[in-house]
C-alpha positions in Angstrom: 31.9 19.1 -16.0 33.4 18.0 -12.7 36.4 16.5 -14.5 36.9 19.7 -16.4 36.9 21.7 -13.1 39.5 19.4 -11.4 41.7 19.3 -14.5 41.8 23.1 -14.6 41.9 23.8 -10.9 45.7 23.5 -10.5 46.6 25.6 -13.5 44.2 28.2 -12.2 46.0 28.2 -8.8 49.4 28.6 -10.6 48.0 31.5 -12.7 47.1 33.3 -9.4 50.4 32.5 -7.7 52.7 33.3 -10.6 52.3 37.1 -10.6 53.0 37.3 -6.9 56.1 35.1 -7.2 57.3 37.1 -10.2 56.8 40.3 -8.3 58.9 39.0 -5.4 61.7 38.0 -7.9 61.6 41.4 -9.7 61.9 43.2 -6.4 64.8 41.0 -5.3 66.9 42.0 -8.3 67.1 45.8 -7.7 67.4 45.1 -4.0 70.5 43.0 -4.6 71.8 45.7 -7.0 71.6 48.3 -4.3 74.0 46.3 -2.0 77.4 48.0 -1.6 80.7 46.9 -0.1 84.0 45.3 -1.0 82.4 42.0 -1.8 79.7 43.4 -4.1 79.4 40.5 -6.4 79.4 38.0 -3.5 76.6 40.0 -1.7 74.5 40.2 -4.9 74.9 36.5 -5.5 74.0 35.8 -1.9 70.8 37.8 -2.2 69.8 36.4 -5.5 70.5 32.8 -4.3 68.4 33.3 -1.2 65.6 34.8 -3.3 65.7 31.8 -5.6 65.7 29.4 -2.6 62.7 31.2 -1.1 60.8 31.3 -4.4 61.6 27.7 -5.6 59.2 25.9 -3.3 56.3 27.8 -4.8 56.7 25.4 -7.8 55.3 22.6 -5.6 51.7 23.6 -6.4 50.3 20.2 -5.6 51.7 20.3 -2.1 50.9 23.7 -0.7 51.6 22.7 2.9 55.0 21.4 2.1 55.8 24.5 0.1 54.7 26.8 3.0 56.6 24.7 5.5 59.9 24.9 3.5 59.6 28.7 3.0 58.8 29.2 6.7 61.8 27.1 7.7 64.1 29.0 5.4 62.8 32.3 6.7 63.3 31.1 10.3 66.9 30.1 9.5 67.4 33.5 7.9 66.1 35.0 11.2 68.4 32.9 13.3 71.4 34.0 11.1 70.4 37.6 11.7 70.1 38.1 7.9 68.1 41.2 6.9 64.8 40.4 5.3 64.6 40.7 1.5 61.6 41.1 -0.9 61.7 37.4 -1.7 60.5 36.8 1.9 57.1 37.8 0.5 57.0 34.2 -0.9 55.6 33.2 2.5 52.5 35.3 1.7 52.1 33.5 -1.7 52.4 30.1 0.1 49.9 31.3 2.8 47.4 32.1 0.0 47.9 28.7 -1.6 47.3 26.9 1.8 44.1 28.9 2.4 42.9 28.2 -1.1 43.7 24.4 -1.3 43.7 23.1 2.2 41.1 22.6 4.9 40.5 25.4 7.4 42.5 24.1 10.3 45.7 24.0 8.1 44.9 27.5 6.8 44.5 28.8 10.3 47.8 27.1 11.4 49.6 28.7 8.4 48.1 32.1 9.4 49.4 31.8 13.0 52.9 30.8 11.7 53.0 33.8 9.4 51.9 36.1 12.2 54.7 34.7 14.3 57.1 35.4 11.5 56.0 39.0 11.4 56.5 39.4 15.1 60.0 37.8 15.0 61.0 40.0 12.1 60.0 43.1 14.1 61.8 41.9 17.2 65.1 41.0 15.4 65.4 44.0 13.1 63.4 46.9 14.5 62.0 48.1 17.8 58.6 46.5 17.6 55.5 48.6 18.2 51.9 47.7 18.3 51.1 49.8 15.2 53.8 48.2 13.1 52.7 44.7 14.1 49.1 45.7 13.4 50.0 47.0 10.0 51.9 43.8 9.1 49.1 41.7 10.4 46.5 43.5 8.3 48.4 42.7 5.2 48.9 39.1 6.2 45.2 38.6 7.1 44.1 40.2 3.9 46.1 37.7 1.8 44.8 34.9 4.0 41.1 36.0 3.6 41.6 36.3 -0.1 42.7 32.7 -0.2 39.7 31.6 1.9 37.3 33.5 -0.3 38.8 31.9 -3.5 38.5 28.5 -1.8 34.9 29.1 -0.8 34.0 30.2 -4.3 35.7 27.1 -5.7 33.8 24.8 -3.4 30.5 26.6 -4.2 31.0 26.2 -8.0 31.9 22.6 -7.5 28.7 22.1 -5.5 26.7 23.7 -8.3 28.3 21.4 -10.8 27.7 18.4 -8.6 24.0 19.3 -8.1 23.7 19.9 -11.9 25.2 16.4 -12.6 22.9 14.8 -10.0 19.9 16.5 -11.5 20.9 15.4 -14.9 21.3 11.8 -13.7 18.0 11.8 -11.9 16.3 13.3 -15.1 17.8 10.5 -17.2 16.8 7.9 -14.7 13.2 9.2 -14.6 13.2 9.2 -18.4 14.3 5.6 -18.5 11.7 4.6 -15.9 9.0 6.4 -17.8 10.1 4.7 -21.0 10.0 1.3 -19.3 6.6 2.0 -17.9 5.3 3.0 -21.3 6.8 -0.1 -22.9 5.1 -2.2 -20.2 1.8 -0.4 -20.9 2.1 -0.9 -24.6 3.0 -4.5 -24.1 -0.2 -5.1 -22.1 -2.2 -3.3 -24.7 -0.7 -5.3 -27.6 -1.3 -8.6 -25.7 -4.9 -7.7 -25.0 -5.7 -6.5 -28.5 -3.9 -9.4 -30.2 -5.1 -12.2 -27.8 -8.7 -11.1 -27.8 -9.2 -10.4 -31.5 -7.1 -13.2 -32.8 -8.9 -15.7 -30.5 -12.2 -14.5 -31.8 -11.1 -14.7 -35.4 -9.8 -18.3 -34.9 -13.0 -19.4 -33.3 -15.1 -17.8 -36.0 -12.8 -19.3 -38.7 -13.2 -22.7 -37.2 -17.0 -22.3 -37.1 -17.1 -21.1 -40.7 -15.1 -24.1 -41.7 -17.5 -26.5 -40.0 -20.6 -24.7 -41.3 -19.4 -24.1 -44.9 -21.2 -27.2 -46.3 -24.1 -27.6 -43.9 -25.1 -23.9 -43.4 -23.5 -21.5 -45.9 -25.4 -18.5 -44.4 -23.9 -19.1 -41.0 -20.5 -19.5 -42.6 -20.9 -16.2 -44.4 -21.9 -14.6 -41.1 -18.8 -16.0 -39.4 -16.6 -14.6 -42.2 -18.2 -11.2 -41.8 -17.5 -11.3 -38.0 -13.9 -12.2 -38.8 -13.6 -9.2 -41.1 -15.2 -6.9 -38.5 -12.9 -8.2 -35.7 -9.9 -7.9 -38.0 -10.6 -4.3 -38.8 -11.1 -3.4 -35.1 -7.8 -5.1 -34.3 -6.0 -3.2 -37.0 -7.5 0.1 -35.8 -6.2 -0.5 -32.2 -2.8 -1.7 -33.6 -2.4 1.5 -35.6 -3.2 3.5 -32.5 -0.5 1.7 -30.4 2.0 1.9 -33.2 1.3 5.6 -33.4 2.4 5.9 -29.8 5.6 4.1 -30.5 6.3 6.3 -33.5 5.6 9.5 -31.7 8.6 11.2 -33.2 7.0 11.3 -36.6 4.2 13.5 -37.9 1.3 13.7 -35.5 -1.6 11.3 -36.2 -5.0 12.7 -37.2 -6.7 9.7 -35.5 -8.2 11.0 -32.3 -10.2 7.9 -31.5 -10.6 7.7 -27.7 -9.4 4.7 -25.8 -12.1 2.2 -24.9 -13.7 2.6 -21.5 -16.8 1.8 -19.4 -19.0 3.3 -22.1 -17.9 0.6 -24.6 -18.5 -2.3 -22.2 -21.9 -3.0 -23.6 -20.6 -3.0 -27.1 -17.8 -5.3 -26.1 -20.1 -7.8 -24.4 -22.6 -7.7 -27.2 -20.0 -8.2 -29.9 -18.1 -11.0 -28.1 -17.9 -14.4 -29.7 -19.0 -15.8 -26.3 -22.7 -15.3 -25.6 -22.6 -13.0 -22.6 -24.8 -10.8 -20.5 -23.9 -7.5 -18.9 -25.3 -6.4 -15.5 -24.6 -3.0 -14.0 -25.3 -2.3 -10.3 -25.3 1.2 -8.7 -25.0 4.6 -10.4 -22.1 4.7 -12.9 -19.3 7.0 -11.7 -17.0 9.2 -13.7 -13.6 7.5 -13.5 -10.2 8.4 -15.0 -9.7 7.1 -18.5 -6.8 4.9 -17.4 -9.0 3.1 -14.8 -11.8 2.8 -17.4 -9.4 1.2 -19.8 -8.2 -1.2 -17.1 -11.8 -2.4 -16.5 -12.4 -2.7 -20.2 -9.3 -4.8 -20.7 -10.1 -7.0 -17.7 -13.5 -7.8 -19.1 -12.0 -8.3 -22.5 -9.4 -10.7 -21.2 -11.9 -12.7 -19.1 -14.2 -13.1 -22.2 -11.2 -14.2 -24.3 -10.2 -16.8 -21.6 -13.8 -18.1 -21.6 -13.7 -18.4 -25.4 -10.4 -20.2 -25.4 -10.8 -22.5 -22.4 -14.5 -22.7 -21.6 -15.4 -25.3 -24.3 -18.3 -25.5 -26.7 -21.5 -23.8 -25.7 -19.9 -21.7 -23.0 -21.8 -18.6 -21.8 -20.6 -15.7 -19.7 -22.0 -13.1 -17.3 -20.3 -9.7 -16.8 -21.2 -7.8 -13.6 -20.1 -4.3 -12.8 -21.1 -2.9 -9.4 -20.6 0.8 -8.5 -22.5 0.5 -5.2 -19.6 0.2 -2.7 -16.4 2.1 -2.0 -14.7 -0.1 -4.7 -15.6 -0.7 -8.2 -16.3 -4.5 -8.4 -15.9 -6.3 -11.8 -16.9 -10.0 -11.9 -16.9 -12.1 -15.0 -18.1 -15.7 -14.7 -18.7 -18.4 -17.2 -20.3 -21.9 -17.2 -17.5 -23.6 -19.0 -15.1 -26.4 -18.1 -13.5 -24.5 -15.2 -10.8 -26.6 -13.5 -10.9 -29.2 -16.3 -9.9 -26.6 -18.9 -6.4 -26.8 -20.2 -4.0 -24.0 -19.2 -1.7 -22.2 -21.6 1.9 -22.4 -20.3 2.9 -19.1 -21.9 -0.2 -17.1 -21.1 0.2 -13.5 -19.9 -3.5 -12.5 -19.5 -3.8 -12.9 -15.8 -0.4 -11.2 -15.3 -1.6 -8.2 -17.4 -4.8 -8.1 -15.3 -2.9 -7.9 -12.0 -0.5 -5.2 -13.4 -3.4 -3.1 -14.5 -5.3 -3.4 -11.2 -2.2 -2.9 -9.0 -1.6 0.4 -10.8 -4.8 1.7 -9.2 -4.4 0.0 -5.8 -6.8 -2.8 -6.5 -6.9 -6.6 -6.3 -7.8 -9.3 -8.7 -8.5 -13.0 -8.2 -9.1 -15.6 -10.9 -9.9 -19.3 -10.7 -12.3 -22.2 -11.2 -15.7 -22.0 -9.5 -17.3 -24.7 -7.4 -19.7 -26.6 -9.5 -18.0 -25.7 -12.7 -17.0 -22.6 -14.7 -14.5 -19.9 -14.1 -14.5 -16.6 -12.3 -12.5 -13.4 -12.6 -13.1 -10.9 -9.7 -11.4 -7.5 -9.6 -11.8 -4.7 -7.1 -10.6 -1.2 -7.8 -10.9 1.8 -5.5 -13.3 4.4 -6.9 -11.2 7.4 -8.0 -13.1 10.3 -9.4 -12.0 11.8 -12.6 -10.1 15.1 -12.3 
């Protein structure tokens, strides 16, 4: 839009100047025709030539100051030669308008003062000047000058509107990109938590079923049923996340809410790691996003216990609402510092990102005496 304005600004200036210049030229022709004397043709040629010289600088539309200065110098030379003014001297008004329209105010004011001086000199040289005559000429000059300033102010105002519109459009696009990046990061965390937890449970259950297939068929069947249940849960969450990604298609009819604090007991009870849930204080109504963050932290901690805690590991999940912060602690009695670390794991990174979103902190590491601990603190924010 701004490029369009600049590209059409000069032609617009010429379109405003052309009628005035043409008027000066048309007035010069009958004026020259009215000249009488023995050298009629020479006088007519002189007037037409002077008119052309006065009007020609108006073609320098990209240099209004230069155009004004040349016309002013020609008019001054005409005054020094005691030549009578002609209609083409009106070109100085066209140049004055162009300076007021295109140049800064100080140059526009200087051009006005020069033109006013020209009016005074013309009255002194060719007539007996009076205050009324000078005032009348000045009114006409100032009117042309104010018209140029008004056109310039309007042009700058429109350019300002265009610039603000472009800035608002850029900011809107930037906010849209930031929102898209935040949504991709959120979905990436969700996918990691869903896949890591459920697939880890399925792998452990599958290994257990393989070991118990011959010695305890009933336990193997139970492990297979757990694998099927976990797989269905994983598919349901995956469909929900894919539905977010494919939001431009038909709206989904699945209105299953995101997991929160109300599903913690089910998560702990259904975990492949034997775990116990303890809740301290009166449960508070928290925003869905914060509840989801707590749920995913517990889910990730139980997954880590399953993956790294070793055989026979047990976990304890504690949620405390009693203080100014919601405290979530997940501990296990596994191998702790002796557990192997996954070089490409993103679980702890995802925990920190979720907690930082709500102004909280998280710490994870081996405990003294064995085992592993995940401790998260989130400010208590009441649901709107």
